[in-house]
N, C-alpha and C positions, 0 to 999 in steps of 0.2 A: 246526134250521133251518142250513143252509150257507153263507150270508154270512156274511163275517169284516169285522169292525170294522177302521177306515181308524187308520194309525199312530196319527193325532193322539187319535183316540175312545179308544184302548188308555191311552195314554201319560198323557190331563190328570189330574190329582190331583183329590181331593174336596174339599173345604172340609172342612176337622176341625170347626170347628164348627156342621158340620150334624147330625155326630151327635150334639151336646151339644143341640142344638135340637130334636133329635126325641125323647130322652131327655129334658128338660126339659117338651115337650109332654104325654108321655105322662105323666109324675106331676105333671102339673098335671090331667091329665081322672081320674085317680086321687083327686084330693079335695084334693091336696100344694097351700100357698102359695108358687110359687117366684117368686123375682125376678129378673126380664130384665135384665142390663146385658152381655146379647152381642150386642144386635139395633143394626145402626147407622140406625134410623129411632126419632124422637122418639113420645112419646104424646100427639101432635097431630094433629086433624081436619084435613084439606084447607080453609083459611078459606072463608067463608061467600058473599063476593064472586065465590069462584072457582066455586061450585058454582051458585051461581045462573046467573054466565053460558054455564054449561055447558050447565044443562038451560034455557037460552036456547034455545042452539043447535039441541039436539035438538028443542026444541018448534018451532023454526020451520023444521027441514029440512037445519040445517046439517050432515050426517052425512055427504055425498058425500067423493071425494077431495079434498084439493088439490095445490096446483104440488108438484114432490118437495123442494124446499128449502123448503116450509112457505110460510103465508098470507102476503103483503106487508106487513100490515098488524101482523104479528108479527116480520115481521122489521127492520121500522122501528121496534116499541117496545124491541125488544132493542137494536138499535145507540144510540137515544136514552137509554135505561137509564145504557150506558154511560159517555153523556157526563154523564150530571144525577149519579149516584152514586161516577163513581170519575174522572172527568174524560178518558174518553179516546176518542180520534178512531174510530169503528168506522162505514163504509157498511155502509147494509143488502145491497149486493150482496157484501158478505164473510161475512155471517149465513147458515147455512143449519141450518134446524130439523129435529130426528132425533129417531128411535124410543129417548128417555133418551140419555144420557151414553155409554153403553154402545155405542148405533150411531151416537154421533158421534164415537168414537174407533175403533170398525172401520173407517167412510168415513175418518179423517184416516190410518189407516196401509194400507190398500189403497191412497191415493191415494199414498203416498210409497214402499214400500218393495217391492222385488222378494225373490222368495227368494234366501235367506242373507244377506240386507241385518240389519243389528245393528241395535238400540236399544238407549239405555242407559236404566237403571230403576233405581230407589231401593232397600234393601234393607234394612230392611223399608220394605214397600210395597202397596199392594192388590192381591192373588195373580192376579186377573182379569187383569190389566194383561199378566203374561207369557204367559196364555194366546191373547188376540188380538194379539198379537206372532207367536207360533206358527200360527196360525187361517190367516196371509198369507202364512206359511212364513219368519217372520223369526223374526231368534235375538235372544233377550234378553239385554241383556249388564248383569248385577245389580251394582251398586256400593254394597260395605257401607257402615253408616252407624256410626258407632261412639257407643255407649250414653255411655262416657265423656265426650263431647262431645253429649250430649240430640241424638244422631241428625240435629244438624244438616248440611244440606249444603255441604261446600266449592264453590265454586266452580270453581277450581283444579285440588283433585285429580278434579271430578265429571270435569272435559271431558281431562284427562290419564288417563282410562280410555277414552278417544275410541280404538276400531282402527280396520284401514284398511276395514274393510267396514262400519260402522257410519255410518248416515244421520239418526236421528236419537235426540234427548235427551229425555227426560219426567222429570219432576217433578211435583208437588202442591203446591198450599198453598191452606188449609189442609190439608194430609195424614190420609190414614189409614193405619197407625191411632196413630201417633202425637198427633196435632193440633199440629204442628209447622205458623209461620208463616214465609214466605221471607219475608228483607224485599226492596222494588223491587229496591234494588242487586245485590242476587244474582242474583235473577231477567232484571236488563238484563246482567249480566255472563255469565252461561250463552244468555243470546239472543245475543248480539255472538261468543262465543266459538262457537256452534253454527254462525253461519253463517262464520266464518271458516276454519272445517274442513271448509266445504262440504256442512254438515246443515242441519238448524232443529231449536228448541226445539217444544214441546207439551207445553203446562201445562194440568194439571189445573184448574181451580175449581170443581169441585161444592159444596164447602163454600164457599165465595163469601159473606159476611156474617154467619159465624157466626164471629165473632172476639172478644176479651173482651180481649187486651192492648194492643193499636195498632187503629186502623182499617183496617176491610176497605180493598184494592187491588185492582188485576189489573195484571199484566203489560204489557196492550196499552195500558196510557200511556203506553210508550215506544214510541222510535222503532225499534226492532230487528223485522222480520220475526219471526214467532209462529206457531202455533196456536193455539189456547183452545180447551178443552171444556168443556161448565156444563150443568147439571141444573135444572129446575123439581122435584129430588125435596125438596134438604134442607132449604135456606134456605127454599123455597117452601109445602113440607109437601104435595107432591104424590107422592108416591113412585107408588102403582099408578096415576095416569097415564100413566105412560112418558113423558115426554114432556124432552129437550134440546136442545143447540144446538153448532156448531160455528162459532168464527170463523176464516176463513185468509183470509191474504194472495190478492187479488182474482185475480189470474191462477191461481191453484189452482180456482178454484170453479167454472169450466165442466166441469172434472173430476170432480170430487166432486160433483156437482148428476148426472151422467150413472150415475153410481154407485150415488146414491144413486133413481135409478128405477129402477134394477137389480135392487137387495139390498131395497128396500122400497118402493117406489112413494112412499109417501107418511105424514108420522107421523099421527096421530090428530086425527082432524076435533075432534072436541069440545073435548078435554084442548087443542087450540091455542086454541080460542076462550076458553075457561079462562085459561090464560096470559096473552092480553089483560089480563084482568083484573085478573091477581096483580100484574103491572107498576104497576097504576096505584093511587093516593094510601089510597085505604081497605086494602084489602089490604096494603100498607107498612108501615100505621099498627100492624097486626095482626101482621104479622113482628115489626116490632123490638120491640114488646112480648113476644111467646114467644121473642125474640134475649135479652132482660134477665130472661128468667126461669133460660134455661138458663145463662146465669151466674151466675146463685144458684146452680144446679144442680151446676155447675163447683165454685165455691169452697166447695159442701159435701161433695164428693167426696174434694177435694185435702185441706181439716183435717181427715178423717177416714181417711183413710192417713197422714197427718203422724202423726195421735193412734198409728197402728198402726205407723206405725215402717218402712211400705211404703215406698220409695222409688218415687217417679216418675222414671222415667228421661229424657221428654221436656219439653218443655215445654208440651207442652199448653194453647197458648195459642189452638185456635182447633178448628174443627170441632165435634164433641161427645164426645171419649174422651179419655182417658189411659193412659198405658203402662206398669207397672210392673214391677217387679224382683218376684220371689219365689223368689229363689235360693237366698235365707237358708232358706228351706222344702223344695225340690223343684229336681230337675233333670231335671223331665219336668213341663209344666205342661200339657199336655194331660191324662195322669194328677191333677194337678192341679187342674186343671178338675172333673173326671170325679167327684174324690171331692168336692171342695165341693157339689157339684151332688147329689148324693144325701146326703150328710150335715146339709147347712145349707142347700140349696136354691135357692142362687145360684148362676146360670146366668153366666159368663163367658166369652171367647173366648182359648183359646191363641194364645201369639205366633208359634208354630208354621207356622199361617196366612199368618203376613206376608210369609215371608223361607223362603230354602230353606237355610240355616246353621243347624249344631247349636247354635249361641248362642241363637236364638230360643226355644229352649227355656225360659229363664230368663225370659220375659214373658207377660203377660197381660193384654188387651186389657181397659177397663172402658167403656161407652157411659155416658153420663148421661141417657137417655131415658127417665127416669120420675121422678116426683114425687121433690122433698126429702124427704117422710116415709119414702116406698118406699127412697130412698137410702140415707136415716139407719135403717133396719130393717136394710140388706145388710149394711152397717158393721159393725152389733152380731152380727149373726152372721157376718159374718168373723173377727170379734174372739173370740168365741168358739170357733169352728173352730181358729185359729190355738194356742190357748192350750196345746193341750196338742204342737203338734208342735215 
């Protein structure tokens, strides 16, 4: 075939963890008992009230296109949820429902960036963010966070990285891979600072609600203009339904809606009907029970790693991840994870996926997305694996 790939397609890197996941699945198919700490998806089903609402929507023929920005009732429910849970004043007109948080991020970046414009990103950070910036012709501008400071975001240092072509600063709270939450004061300082520099702050809140050391918050509770992306995937346990949302300053919404019309037409209609149920009390009660279960899993993993003297270099106060330093055993966390999988049948994610610097070869991300019994067994296997090293 003579058709050539685009420069973007040729240069986009693979997820290193996908090779490990493929091998883990092959081992499982061969009958091995593999414990998965690499996947960012808890072992929870979509809550029953959500499934019932989706089934009801399908039964009654609610399967056609909705408006590009989503069902008006869902936009209103999301805005009301910000008021009820986070004391944030959000108008339904600011809310655009999207095909997952990935769709929200694409719309936000397409609305804000011209080719060559820069976006400040944390390093480490979710690797797809860099590729979404490049997809619209933008320039990722990673800002290295320091392990000896638990990968905290210093708002002054972060904004000092602003360049002549920077238009957007992007952070996440809680963060993947570190699990760190940003204090409200830090978020507000970043939001004001970005505006002062002629740009805007974009905050990824997709792990909002999965917080263990302090209450969940939203940057939208403050006065500074910001954009926020969120998702029904993580806290609401609707990963496969691919539904998220974007909250933007109201003057930007007409352009974002035009982009949504052209890029996506509309989000999934059955999923939107399910999301309406996700924001109601019966589902929220189920989700809070699961939140408490994740809190116990988190403590189980942290206690086990402390026993093994494996340093957790982040605060891990949100999401469902810990970021651990394995440099006492290797200078190549991908090779470490591959060998651990073969010998102990425990799957983890190498830090190389989350940043472009050599330093990330020191770290692994572990997801506490399986039961406490499985976490305990994984720690037991890890201990035996480390003994001869």
